[in-house]
Structure formats: structure tokens, C-alpha cells
C-alpha angles and dihedrals in degrees: 000000000000120000111259123221113281113259114255090205117037114148091181105060096159092142122157122230121353111007123221121237111282104182132073133189121254102279139170115244097210109110097024093101091045090053093054095039089080087065089073088079093055105128119231114220114246110288109256110248119243095182123245115351111251122232119257111288112278125209108230138154114280109280141172112303118267118247112287117265118253113259134219108233091205092064125067120244119191125222121281102286142341104250141148116205114243133167117270111271123240121242105268100177138030118268113259090221140015123313088240090062091045090056089065088066106050122176115262122251088246117080117208124211128210130134090267095048095057119124116272095021121141094185131049124235109318124222092254092049090049091051092049093048094051092048091050091052091049094049091048094057110106136201112270092033135070114311115231118189134173117228113207107176102123140054137199120241092273091054094255108144121248107217133203124193114214116201119188145139089232120108091242136031093223118125090244093053092051091046092051092049089073091223119124116239128230118206120200116191116192132181103026086154117050090233094058090100101147091054091056093048090049091051089053091050089056093044090059090057099052100080130083109312093011120138092243097043094094090062090066089073086071107026143020117235127214117189125190100183097184119018094175109044093162092056090051092050091050095042094236137112099238132070121261093276093049097259118143100231091200090074100039101085098107103035094039093204094156131061088232092061091044091054091053092045093052091044090055091042093053101038098032099206118205090215131035122191119191107203117194143127139256131215113267099196120027139083087006093064095052095045103037105019086238142091131228117283105189121093093206137024118204133191129166122210116283118166136141114284096011107145112259092232092054091052091045092051091050092050099044102030100036113019100039097047091047092050089051093047092050092048091052089051091053092246122141114240130187138154117292108261143150135199110271136198122016103294145022092274090069090060123189134324132204119222114295132257098240117118090235099096124081092246095050097040087050090052089058087051086058093250121135104239142180141176118227115190123184123207114264123053085141098042103081106203095340111126089356095150092052092046092050089046090055091051094045091052092049095046093047092049090053093048095045094049092046089055090051091047098042094119092044092051091054093048094049092045093053093047096046095049091054095041094052092048092050094060097071113129094002114062140066123264122208105216095188140344137188130234117250119256113227143156122247143162114244124197113231136164113252107235094217103040099027088225126137107251134184114234119193106220144166107265130202106203120215091192100066129057125207136175095029115194107212142187135181108272114257125227087234146313128268116213125194123241086257092065096085094126092052092049090051092052092046091050091051088054090053097254115145111243121182129195118227112240103186137026104281129186118229140180106224146167112228124204118242125188107247089217110037112223094018115155089235105037093178095057090088126008137174127211124236120191117221144142120257140167118238108224124221109270094035120110140239127206110193120211086211092092137088094254094048095125093050088055091049091051089057099041107040095094104207102077130089091245102044125121088245094054091053099043098252085121113045101217147341090271091065095070137043136174113244106217104183129045106273132213105229134168111208133208119254092236 
């Protein structure tokens, strides 16, 4: 994606490698929006055809593979899978259900090798083993071949490092070097929940194939690859999904309450991937067994990013260039794919729900960063080592399909990224903002495995779709947002996300809309607000967040106060008086730092 403008105010400049410029001269803002407004006429090249759009993934018994996908001879494609033969492992734990059900999930012909997949192991790859493996891969990279480097600039709450492996043909792994290479980057984040063990093992399988002679090395001629094999090392150590303080990292990508989320945010801010894949796992047994007398049938659950205000081309790229190729790859591997979903409500009548629309998940926050994104969940966060080879196989197939298609679409990704960044920035002051929307309630048949008969059965259920938005609550798009001098914490979080925040240097007049609690004294003042237009003077030391920037909609998601996920709702902003919508183009002089 195109390089955004360097933040004028960025308290957290913990950037690896060569840093970008972080200071700007004292400048007047008037005219900036007008300069970028012309970008709205930037033409997008014709959208590359992917043929007829496939139907949503269907869970079906394993069948003959579908016809192979057409290939682009100009893009490298590695061999079938990255595997190392090992002897079949012995059963180390009792099956969590009948042997007849287990037979529906046979091990693949391929056998994958990582420290945690070795014979006789009771545990999967430990944090120390993961660190050692990545360092060995980095040290083994040689001049003249792909460069592999380990980025260690973040830690979990316990102090355990969170590591990222950067693979590139560039001479350096710095953000600037990858940017100047002209190749789009793909970021794969595994293990946001400590129980997402198969996703981590799959990421390590891929990591071993990125060096000289590796099966994935040819892809580095077209793309850069960023792997975060385990985003939540504390959760893994403690055997639980959450981080050490009990936060579900999967939903912390707007508020950035945890150091784990901040690491991922700054990694995306600095390296600006064109594609983000969130690799995790879902529970195979409960609460599905209790509510439906069945267990989950699909090997993989998939969902691309869909959230209010995401650019239509970003969503289209995620659907056609991520979701569809992965569905095809899984089908060819005789793996059952479906949408990503979980049981919702308190009983069977509530049915199942896909992931939500809120910009709090990695896939949705990434969409508002103009990155094509998808979640890929393998079956088994509650299975321990049961079916571990099949679960890793599912993840490897999904990850490889994403990487291969990204290499084929490298030029398209750059074109779409350039267009979207300019198009989003050009809409300041003159478009419509969706503050919040609801998912559509539907009915659908879901394929499950009957717990008694071990047969695949179709269950008609209530279905909450994460692909369709209804009841949108909208406002005219502001030119920007004013933040009071007290909003330091909010400006820090926004800067970590990559949003441009500027500090006001001189007293500056503004036309604004202030937020007023619809019911004064209400216990939740942000539940319902009204807007009041007025003139005000921005004082030196206050802040301005222009909507004339590529991440404008991410800023709006954080700053519009009346949503369950806003900075106001969670106390990052102290009160309604700390933020206002700027409704006409202001004349502002900014501080140098």
C-alpha cells in the first residue's frame, strides 16, 4: 500500500530499522484538503477478472478435488506444501469424542515437522523453542538469497518477547527498505489466543521454507512476508485464550489496551502490509455439543473483513483475492471449509453468529487501514493435540493460498492501495460517515457432526451474518476532529495505529459540532448524543486529527463517542468536552514536534 504521511505527533516512536521523518515545520492547514481533493478523480485500472464469483463455502463430505486453479506464469508458485517427513505420532491423549467421529478427520498424507510436532511430545512448540527456531532461521540466511530477520521490539505482559520474522529480497528488513523495494507485504498473525496452537505450528512450517532453497523463497521475488507465529505467548504458557490480564487480544485492535495489541499495531503501522491474515482456531466441541447434540464439522472457518466505512475496493480485494483462493485450495485438499462462526446467545434458538462488524478485530481494523484482510480459523482450539497434523495442514493450505495469490496479484495490490489511500483522504468534509451498523439476521443450514451417529447432518439455525450491514446510523463526514490538551492518551493510541495527529501551535478559530448527552446526567452519556454547532478557538497544545488522510475512517471509529467501542466509551477520552467534530476547513498553525 502507499506510504502515508508521517505523523507530526507520535509519542510512541518505537520503530525498527530506519525511522521515517517525524517532524514537520509550522504550517497552515488551509489548502491541504483542496490539494488532495483532486485525488478523487484518480482512475482505478480495470478490476482484474477472477471469473464467476463462487458461492459461500459449503461444508460437505470429503470429495474429489476440484479442478486446479489457473496459474499466472509470470508469478512463482512453490511446490505443493512445505513438509518434512516424520514418523506417525502415537496417540498421547484420549479422544474427546467417539472414534467414529475422529475417523471423519483423518491425518493428511503430508507430515509436518516443528519442535512441537515431534514424536512423543505432550506439548506443542514452547516460547523458548519458537525463539530459538526463528533465530536459527535468521542466522542461516545468506547474502545473495532471501534475507530473514527477527524483529524483537515488543513483549507480552510477562516480559516474554513477541517476535516477528521478516522475509524479503531487500538488503535490510527495515520498513524503509521494504517500502523502497516496491513489493507489497503480506502479514500473517498467528496465535492471538493462547489456544490457537495449530496456527502457530503452521506459521513455523512456513518460516522454515522462506530461506534459500525453501519452497516459498520464490515468492519473495514478488512480495515481502511478515510472520508473527505467536502473538500471545503468555496465553500459550498459561493454557488459556486470553492475555495475562484476561483481555481477549482478538478484540483489542482499536483500543490497544494490551502491549500485545500495541506491538501488532505498530508493526502494521511501520511495515504497512497490503494483506493481513489472522490465523487462529475455533472450538470444535462446546457449546455446540450441549446445544445441538453435535460437534463442528468444518476444518476451517473463514471470514474477510467487513466493517462500516471500509473502502469497497478493500472489501472486494479481500473477498476475491483472499477468501476465494483459500476456499478453492481447501477444497482441492479435501478439507471442509465454511464461514467463521460461533454459537451465540444462551441456547440453540439463538443459533450461530459470524464475527462482528466492529472495528475492534484485526481483520476489521486492518480493513480501515486499507489492507485486505481475512480471518482463518482451524478446527480445534479445545482439542489439545488431537488431529494436530490435520489442523496444521488446514492452516498451511490457507496460508500458502494467500501468499501465492498475493504474489500473482502484486501489481494489482499496489494499484488498489494507491487508489484507495487517495480516495479515502479526498472525502473529508463532503461524504457520509456510518457511525455504527448492525449485522443482518438470517436463517441458514449449518453442517455439523451428530454426536450419536457420527454422521454429517444439516441443522437449520438462526444465523447472524457478518457480511451484511443493516440499520446504519450515519452522520455527515467531518473535516476533522479537535481533541483537548487532556487527550494525550487518545493521541498516543491513534499514533500507534498510524493515524496522523497534529498538535495545535497557535490559537486557531474553528467551526465545530460538539457532542451533548441527550439525557444529562445519564449513567452512560455516550449511549445517545446530540450535535450542537458552534464556533470555538483551538488552544495551543490541543490536537487536530484531519479526515484528509488515508486512515480517516479508523480515526472516526475511535473518536465518534456514541458506540460501544469508542475511546469515549472506554475512558481513553475523559469526557464529551474533550472532542469535537470540525465541520469546515480550518486554518491551523501546528507545532514542530
